[in-house]
ZABA-400282 format. One record per residue (C-alpha): residue number from 1; z, y, x. Coordinates in steps of 0.1 Angstrom, whole numbers, always signed. Layout:
(pt NUM, (Z, Y, X))
...
***
This chain:
(pt 1, (-371, -282, -232))
(pt 2, (-349, -254, -244))
(pt 3, (-363, -236, -275))
(pt 4, (-333, -216, -285))
(pt 5, (-306, -198, -266))
(pt 6, (-273, -187, -283))
(pt 7, (-253, -161, -265))
(pt 8, (-218, -147, -269))
(pt 9, (-215, -110, -261))
(pt 10, (-181, -99, -248))
(pt 11, (-172, -118, -216))
(pt 12, (-207, -134, -215))
(pt 13, (-234, -107, -216))
(pt 14, (-207, -81, -208))
(pt 15, (-180, -85, -182))
(pt 16, (-144, -90, -193))
(pt 17, (-128, -56, -199))
(pt 18, (-161, -37, -202))
(pt 19, (-161, -4, -220))
(pt 20, (-164, -7, -258))
(pt 21, (-198, +10, -257))
(pt 22, (-211, -8, -226))
(pt 23, (-245, -25, -227))
(pt 24, (-258, -56, -208))
(pt 25, (-272, -48, -174))
(pt 26, (-309, -47, -164))
(pt 27, (-308, -83, -150))
(pt 28, (-296, -97, -183))
(pt 29, (-320, -76, -203))
(pt 30, (-350, -86, -182))
(pt 31, (-341, -123, -184))
(pt 32, (-337, -122, -222))
(pt 33, (-370, -103, -226))
(pt 34, (-387, -129, -205))
(pt 35, (-373, -158, -226))
(pt 36, (-386, -142, -257))
(pt 37, (-420, -136, -242))
(pt 38, (-421, -173, -235))
(pt 39, (-414, -181, -272))
(pt 40, (-378, -190, -267))
(pt 41, (-356, -178, -296))
(pt 42, (-326, -158, -284))
(pt 43, (-297, -154, -308))
(pt 44, (-264, -134, -305))
(pt 45, (-232, -151, -318))
(pt 46, (-202, -129, -316))
(pt 47, (-169, -119, -332))
(pt 48, (-181, -84, -336))
(pt 49, (-191, -70, -370))
(pt 50, (-227, -62, -376))
(pt 51, (-230, -25, -363))
(pt 52, (-216, -34, -329))
(pt 53, (-237, -65, -327))
(pt 54, (-269, -47, -337))
(pt 55, (-261, -21, -310))
(pt 56, (-264, -49, -284))
(pt 57, (-294, -66, -300))
(pt 58, (-314, -34, -302))
(pt 59, (-308, -28, -265))
(pt 60, (-320, -63, -257))
(pt 61, (-349, -63, -280))
(pt 62, (-336, -92, -301))
(pt 63, (-349, -93, -336))
(pt 64, (-335, -126, -348))
(pt 65, (-307, -128, -374))
(pt 66, (-273, -118, -360))
(pt 67, (-243, -142, -361))
(pt 68, (-212, -120, -366))
(pt 69, (-175, -124, -372))
(pt 70, (-173, -158, -355))
(pt 71, (-200, -170, -379))
(pt 72, (-183, -157, -411))
(pt 73, (-213, -134, -417))
(pt 74, (-249, -137, -407))
(pt 75, (-272, -107, -410))
(pt 76, (-309, -101, -408))
(pt 77, (-318, -79, -379))
(pt 78, (-321, -49, -403))
(pt 79, (-285, -54, -415))
(pt 80, (-291, -72, -448))
(pt 81, (-265, -99, -453))
(pt 82, (-280, -134, -451))
(pt 83, (-247, -150, -461))
(pt 84, (-210, -145, -458))
(pt 85, (-181, -169, -461))
(pt 86, (-150, -155, -478))
(pt 87, (-115, -169, -474))
(pt 88, (-100, -184, -506))
(pt 89, (-85, -155, -526))
(pt 90, (-52, -175, -530))
(pt 91, (-49, -181, -493))
(pt 92, (-58, -145, -485))
(pt 93, (-31, -131, -507))
(pt 94, (-6, -156, -493))
(pt 95, (-14, -145, -457))
(pt 96, (-8, -109, -468))
(pt 97, (+27, -119, -481))
(pt 98, (+34, -139, -449))
(pt 99, (+25, -110, -426))
(pt 100, (+45, -85, -447))
(pt 101, (+75, -108, -447))
(pt 102, (+75, -107, -408))
(pt 103, (+66, -70, -407))
(pt 104, (+34, -79, -388))
(pt 105, (+3, -57, -392))
(pt 106, (-27, -74, -408))
(pt 107, (-64, -67, -406))
(pt 108, (-85, -75, -437))
(pt 109, (-123, -72, -435))
(pt 110, (-156, -83, -449))
(pt 111, (-191, -78, -436))
(pt 112, (-190, -40, -441))
(pt 113, (-154, -27, -441))
(pt 114, (-124, -30, -419))
(pt 115, (-90, -24, -434))
(pt 116, (-56, -26, -416))
(pt 117, (-21, -23, -429))
(pt 118, (-11, -3, -397))
(pt 119, (-28, +13, -368))
(pt 120, (-25, -10, -337))
(pt 121, (-42, -11, -302))
(pt 122, (-58, -45, -313))
(pt 123, (-73, -31, -345))
(pt 124, (-86, +0, -327))
(pt 125, (-103, -21, -301))
(pt 126, (-120, -44, -326))
(pt 127, (-131, -15, -347))
(pt 128, (-145, +3, -316))
(pt 129, (-166, -27, -303))
(pt 130, (-177, -34, -339))
(pt 131, (-186, +3, -344))
(pt 132, (-169, +6, -378))
(pt 133, (-141, +29, -389))
(pt 134, (-105, +18, -393))
(pt 135, (-93, +22, -429))
(pt 136, (-55, +22, -433))
(pt 137, (-46, +4, -465))
(pt 138, (-11, -8, -473))
(pt 139, (-23, -34, -498))
(pt 140, (-58, -46, -488))
(pt 141, (-55, -76, -512))
(pt 142, (-59, -51, -540))
(pt 143, (-88, -32, -524))
(pt 144, (-115, -53, -541))
(pt 145, (-128, -66, -508))
(pt 146, (-131, -103, -505))
(pt 147, (-120, -110, -469))
(pt 148, (-143, -129, -446))
(pt 149, (-118, -124, -419))
(pt 150, (-80, -118, -417))
(pt 151, (-62, -111, -385))
(pt 152, (-24, -114, -383))
(pt 153, (-13, -91, -354))
(pt 154, (+20, -104, -342))
(pt 155, (+28, -106, -304))
(pt 156, (+22, -130, -276))
(pt 157, (+56, -147, -281))
(pt 158, (+51, -154, -318))
(pt 159, (+14, -160, -320))
(pt 160, (+16, -197, -312))
(pt 161, (+42, -202, -340))
(pt 162, (+19, -183, -364))
(pt 163, (-9, -207, -356))
(pt 164, (+13, -238, -360))
(pt 165, (+26, -226, -393))
(pt 166, (-8, -217, -408))
(pt 167, (-24, -249, -396))
(pt 168, (+4, -270, -412))
(pt 169, (+3, -250, -445))
(pt 170, (-35, -248, -450))
(pt 171, (-51, -275, -429))
(pt 172, (-88, -278, -433))
(pt 173, (-89, -249, -459))
(pt 174, (-91, -224, -430))
(pt 175, (-104, -220, -395))
(pt 176, (-80, -205, -369))
(pt 177, (-87, -188, -336))
(pt 178, (-60, -174, -312))
(pt 179, (-64, -142, -292))
(pt 180, (-32, -135, -273))
(pt 181, (-13, -115, -300))
(pt 182, (-38, -120, -328))
(pt 183, (-43, -150, -350))
(pt 184, (-77, -149, -366))
(pt 185, (-83, -166, -400))
(pt 186, (-117, -174, -415))
(pt 187, (-131, -198, -441))
(pt 188, (-134, -234, -430))
(pt 189, (-172, -233, -428))
(pt 190, (-171, -202, -405))
(pt 191, (-179, -209, -369))
(pt 192, (-205, -200, -344))
(pt 193, (-215, -236, -341))
(pt 194, (-221, -240, -378))
(pt 195, (-241, -208, -380))
(pt 196, (-263, -217, -350))
(pt 197, (-268, -252, -364))
(pt 198, (-280, -237, -397))
(pt 199, (-303, -213, -379))
(pt 200, (-318, -240, -357))
(pt 201, (-324, -262, -386))
(pt 202, (-343, -235, -404))
(pt 203, (-365, -231, -374))
(pt 204, (-370, -269, -369))
(pt 205, (-351, -269, -336))
(pt 206, (-329, -298, -326))
(pt 207, (-295, -293, -310))
(pt 208, (-310, -310, -279))
(pt 209, (-333, -280, -276))
(pt 210, (-305, -254, -278))
(pt 211, (-286, -238, -249))
(pt 212, (-253, -220, -258))
(pt 213, (-234, -198, -234))
(pt 214, (-199, -184, -241))
(pt 215, (-167, -177, -223))
(pt 216, (-138, -182, -248))
(pt 217, (-121, -203, -274))
(pt 218, (-142, -188, -302))
(pt 219, (-173, -202, -284))
(pt 220, (-161, -238, -284))
(pt 221, (-179, -248, -316))
(pt 222, (-213, -237, -303))
(pt 223, (-207, -250, -268))
(pt 224, (-198, -284, -282))
(pt 225, (-227, -285, -307))
(pt 226, (-255, -274, -284))
(pt 227, (-273, -300, -264))
(pt 228, (-270, -277, -234))
(pt 229, (-241, -254, -228))
(pt 230, (-226, -233, -201))
(pt 231, (-197, -210, -195))
(pt 232, (-193, -182, -169))
(pt 233, (-170, -190, -139))
(pt 234, (-143, -168, -156))
(pt 235, (-145, -187, -189))
(pt 236, (-111, -197, -204))
(pt 237, (-99, -233, -203))
(pt 238, (-112, -240, -238))
(pt 239, (-147, -229, -229))
(pt 240, (-146, -248, -196))
(pt 241, (-136, -280, -213))
(pt 242, (-163, -277, -241))
(pt 243, (-192, -265, -219))
(pt 244, (-214, -290, -202))
(pt 245, (-217, -267, -172))
(pt 246, (-195, -241, -155))
(pt 247, (-218, -216, -138))
(pt 248, (-214, -215, -101))
(pt 249, (-225, -179, -95))
(pt 250, (-196, -156, -105))
(pt 251, (-196, -132, -134))
(pt 252, (-225, -119, -155))
(pt 253, (-249, -125, -126))
(pt 254, (-244, -163, -132))
(pt 255, (-254, -159, -168))
(pt 256, (-286, -140, -159))
(pt 257, (-294, -166, -133))
(pt 258, (-289, -194, -158))
(pt 259, (-313, -177, -183))
(pt 260, (-339, -172, -156))
(pt 261, (-337, -209, -147))
(pt 262, (-352, -217, -181))
(pt 263, (-385, -201, -173))
***
């Protein structure tokens, strides 16, 4: 029996490339509402910050805590911070120096504010889906904000080398995620899987009673932890390897079909 469903948003409840203000379609919304009416807990787990996550939750009628920023911050439905995991101050300052040395823009953010050293398409997109303003700040390490997330915005050619360097330098002191030209850095305890495990434990739900659905590398931790997991047919290779099922019906329709199958 599945008692909890954990869902990614972008690429899972919304098709890849959807408009930044797009909302899940009626099939997905009806399936989620039916699950909740049958006492199945539905949780959103996303890389978005709280405002952009709440926008989707409100549309779907989800009132559970919201897992944001890849698990670096978890909010109550009304926005109150349940907890946040900040990157070590020494590492955060070092990352700033590293990005500056290579003339790469850097994003520095906590659960409320999003600072960037330069305006980029990547930072504009993240701010738009998160529904937060972009604040240009040349020295975010001196802003007084303890970063729960830092993005080094390089390019597709260099991003792999950035990952390798940071992994060798900091090891288990950070969590790394790769998004084409962006290398995302979070505290080691920050992951969707860890956040969902904590939430399930609070509700007395075992991992064998959890279904997780996601489409990307940032979903791997929850796909691997959950007793049941699936990825849409367009999921990346990391999600396909971690998930216990690749959905046969293409696109978001396959996600809605999987959710309906639980009833």
